[in-house]
N, C-alpha and C positions, 0 to 999 in steps of 0.2 A: 553542612548544608541543611537548610531548614526545609520544612514541609512545603511552604509556598514555592520555593525554588524547584523542588521535585515536581510539583503539580504543573508549574509553568513549562518545565522541560517536557513533561508528558504531553501537554497540549501542543507544544511545538512539534514533537515527534509524530503526533497523531494527525497532523494536517495532511500528510501524504496519504494516510489511510482514508481520511475523510474524502479527499479529492478522488482517489481511485474508486472508492465505494460509490460516490456520486456518479462517476462515469459508468460504472457497472449498472447502477440503477437506471440511468438514462438509456443505456443500451438494451436493457431487458425488455422483452416483448410483453411480459406480464410480471406481476409480483411473484417472486420466488423466495419467500422468506426463509425457507429451509436452507437454501444455498447462501442467502445473505447472512444467516447465523453462522454457518460454517466459515464463511469469509471473515466475519467479525472475530470469531474465535481464533482463526489462524493469524489474522493481523495482530490481535492482542498477544497471542503467544510469541510471535516473532518479535514484536516491538518490545516486549518484556524480556524475552530470552536473549536478544542481541546485546543489550547493555550488560547482562549477566556474564555472557561470554567475554565481552570486552573487559569487564572487571577482572575476571580470572586470567585472561591473557595478559592483562596489564600493559605496561608500556613497551614490552618486547615487540608486540605486533601492531601497536597503535599507529606507528608511523606508516606501515604498509597499508593498513586499511584507510587511513586518512588520505593517502595518495591515490589509491585505486578504487575506493568505494564509489566516487562519482561516476567513473567509467562503467563499473559493474551495474549500478542502478540504471544508468542510461541505456546500456545494452539490453537489460531485461525488460524495462518498460517500453523501449522502442520495438522490441520483438513482439510483446503482447499487443501494443497499440497498432503496430503494422499488421499483425494478424487480424485484428478487429476491422481495420480499414479495408484490407483485402477481402475479408468475408462480406463486408457491407457492400462492396462494389461488385461482388460476384454472387448476388442473391439468386439470380436466375438459375445458376447451376445447383443451388441448394434447395430449390422449390420442391423437389421430390421428397425431401426429408425435412419438411418445415418444423415438425415437432422436435427433430434432432437438433435443429439449429438453436433451440432454446437450451438444450442440454450442453451444446458446444459452447454457449456463452459462459457457462459455469462448468468447470471441471476441476477436480482436486489438483491436478498437475498445474493448471493455469493459476489457481488461487495460491498455491505454494510459491510459484514463481513471483507472483505479485507481492506476496507477503515478504519474500526475501528482498525484492527490489525496494519496497517501501521501508523496510526496516534496516537496511544495510548501513545507513548513516547512524542508526542508533548504536551500532557496535562500538564506535569511538566514544559514545556517551558514557559507556561503562567505566572508562578511565577516570572520569571525574569523581567516581565513588571511591577510588583508591584511598584518598586521605580520610574518608569516613566510612569504613567497612560496615559499621553497625547500621547504616542506612540502606545498604544494597537491596535487601529483601523487600523492605517497604518501598523503595524507589522503583524496583522492577514491577512490583504489584500495581502501584499507582499508574505507571506507564502503560502496562498491559490493560488495565481497566479503562483508562481514558481512550486508548486506541480502539478497544472493543466497542465502547459507546459511540465514538466518533464514526466508526464504520457503519454501525446500524443507522445512525442519524443521516449520514451521507447517502446511504442506500435509499432510505425513505425519501429524502429530498430528490434524489435522482428519479425515483419511480414517479413522484408527483409531476416533475417537469418533463419526464420522458413521455408520459401519456398526453401531455399538452402539445408536444412538438409534432408537426406533420412531415418533417423532413427526416433524412437518414440519421437517426440518433446514434446508431452503432458507429458510423463514421465519426461523429462528434466525439464519442467516447474514446475511440482510438487516437484521435488528435489530442484529446486531453491527456491521455496517458503518455504520449510522446512528449508533450509540453512539460509534464511533471518530471520526466526523465531529464529533459534539457535543463530544467530549473535546478534539479539536484546536481547535475553535472556542472552548471555554471557556478552555483554556490560553492561547490567543492574546489573549483579551480581558482575562483576570484575572491572568496571571502574566508 
């Protein structure tokens, strides 16, 4: 496997990170770059770590993950997206703690769930490194770096567009997350 192939795999895997980060940026009430950096680090670690796990697990578990990963990703993203939609529609109940709603948009638990959901398809990617084990560390490093950068860029784009929207952007972010889950699910079932 050549370097260009690894980079293209990294870009492909990072698209979910980019989309989720964009949705989080849109849903943010203000720029929260500290949380965005944590999100980018987690996304990069999970995107790089999952192929490594897939590589070591080898073909023994690859059949299981290729069958169930679309369902797991759909469930996790639907949960987070549904939570964002519910919170956006019940803002009146949350007005007492308006500052807390910004923190609720970003929590370590939620970011870990999103990192798992967006990287679960990368688990099966590790199997492609089995024929060329000398490339695994370079491959996971490139995948992690591209995912990290895509997350930061996605968040920045979301912040720019989020400030321009006058409608309920948290609702839009939740819908985007559910759509990403449905995309992963459909790709896993039909492609």
